[in-house]
Phi, psi and omega in degrees: 000127182292148185291141178282166177300317179300319180294322177293311181301326181296343183271356187248099179301334180300335181288350178276353182284148175235157179223116181053042179072009174256139170292137185287132173252113185269108172251016180269014183307323179299340174264352181147120183278170173283166189244132175288160184299325183293329177290313177298323179294322180295317177299314181296317181298319179299310186293324185276335190233347186225002188303118179192167171272172195269160166066032174242162189265063172211159193305310186292330177289317176298322179294321175300312177304316181297315182290324177295318177299317179297322177294321179296320179292322176296316180294327176295323174294323181294322184264348184064053176223191176261156182302321179294349182267005181256132173237142177251153177204185184296320177193176180297320182301312181297315177300320182292317175303317182299313180293320182298320178296318180295312181293325183298339176297341181272345193241161180200201181302136182097342175272153185229144175239140181247129178234169180238149179287350181277348194275156162298144187291349175294341176249019175239302187301317180301332182271323179292335178297332180293340175295324177281320188278324186239351179081016179285161176262134180252128177251140184251125176274130183281164171248149177276112188287338177284320183264339186076014182249162179296140177278103186296324177299320179294320176299308182299323181286339182276335183266128180208191184299339180267356181292125177256334180205141169252120174256120186217144176272139177287329177209145181281121179287347179271314185237004169086357182300133173260125180270156175277082185293320180302318180293317181293321178296318179297321175298315179298323181295332181296340179247010178075022181274151173280164179225135180235119186252127171270109183250020184301314182273341181281316188300328179290344190241335179227125184298124182290140174221092183295337177290316180290324179288325179079015184282164178271323178222148176210131180239148178212175185232108182304335181287354171270349177230054165077020177247185179280175184283088176221170172237154179224146183222138169258138172218139176303135190302319180296325178291313181304325183270356183248335185284154183276081183276126175301125184200165178275142184305314182286349189287162176307140187234040177214138172062210185298334181296341177299332181273346188267081183287135177072186177287129185277169173280083187301316180295324176295318179295317177299317177296323177300314176299323179293329179292324176294318179295326175299311180298320179297328182291345180284332185254187181238159177148162182279336180238165179301316180299316179297321177296318179294321178298315180296316181297315183290328176297318179293311183297323178297316179299316177297312185293322179298318179296318179293319180294320177300316176301317184289315183299311180289326177294320177292324180295338181272356180267121177303137178089352181267130176245128180259152181233147181098174183289157177284172181301339182284346181256160179298121182194166174270167178279052182236119183260131174245132185203164172234161178235121184305130179085000182225125174290161183298322179298315180296322177296315179299321180293319180296318176293322179298325180296342177252017174081016179248117186258121175230162178260163182209159181118212180250355173056029181066009171256049193297331181299304184292322179297319176294318180296332175282358177091019183230040181295334184280302185257342176083195184247165167267137181230130180228121182245140176272134178243183182295339182260004183285139180245164176298320179300321179292323176296318178300317177300317177300315180294321178297318180295321178292315181301325184291344179287330185079152181263000000 
C-alpha cells in the first residue's frame, strides 16, 4: 500500500519549523528538497559508527566499502542501469566539467557540440568552455518563448555530421518544461553523436530510465530528491572505461570509480542511497525498481493535481504572469511567475514573512530567464514536492494575491 501524504510528511522534521508563528511551507524544492529523518539517520550512522577510508583490511573500512556499494546499487535501481555505471561526485556541475574535459580530449576544430538555451548553465558552460580549450564550435538550440518548450526545428537544424555531442536537459529547472529526450537522443544517434542529459530537475518528478532514453551520460543531484548535497552520474560502462579521464595513477581505474577523484563524501553517498530507499518505501513491489515505479506513479498523480491547482490559481490573480507550459503539456510541478510591480526578491520576502518559502532569481538558467525579459531580477519559482499539501498551495496563492498586481 502506497504511503499517504500524512505518513510522508511525518518523516520530515523540517515541517515542524515555524516562521512568524506560521508553519513553514517549503516550495523551494527545485533548489533542494527537505530531508526525511531516515536519510539524516543514515548519514549520522555512517559518520558515528563506520567512518573510514576505503579498501583496507579492517572492519570499519570493509563496512564503508559495503555501504558505498549498497548506495551505488540503490542509485543504479533509481536510474535503471548497473552499479558499475554509477559515479558519485560533489555535485552535477563538477561531474559534468569532469566528463567534458575527458571527452574534449577527443575533439578539436571542425567538431561541434550542441547545447540548448533552455538549460541550466551546468549543462552549457562545461561544453562551451571547450570552444576556448579545444577550438570546437558550439551550437545553441533555441526555445519557443511563447510555449516555454524547446524549438524542435532549431534542434534539428543544429545537429549535423560534425556534431560530436548533444547536451540537453530533461526538464527546465527554471520553467518546468519536460523535453522529449528519447527523441532528441535518437536524432543525435543518426549522426553518431554522444548525448549528455541533465536530469537534475527531472529526476525528482519522473523516474529516470536511461535504457528507455538511450543516452550515453545522465547526471542528477540527490539533494533534489530528498538526499544530501551530492551528485550522481550514469555513464555507459564502455564509455566510462575508454575516455581519457583526468585521474591519479594509483586510483581505481574501472567503471564509475574512474570519475571519483580523491576521497569521496562517503556520508553523502550513503545518504544518497538512503534517499532512493525513502522513495522506494512510498510504493509497492517485489523489487526496488518496482517500488520506485509505483512510488513515482503515485507522486506524479498527487503533484499534477497540486500543480494544476497552483497554475490556475496564479492565473486568476491580477498582475501575475506565468511562464512555461500549462498542466496539459509535459512538465514538472514547478511554477515560474512574476507579479506586476514587485520584483522576484520582494515577492519571496513577502511570502517568507508568512511562512511560505519560494526561490527567486535566474536559478543558473540565466539564458532562458533573460530571453523571457527578466534578466535583472529574475522569476519567482515555486515547486511541489512529495510533502506538499493542498493547504500549502492555498497559502501560497493567498500570499501572492495579497501583494496586488
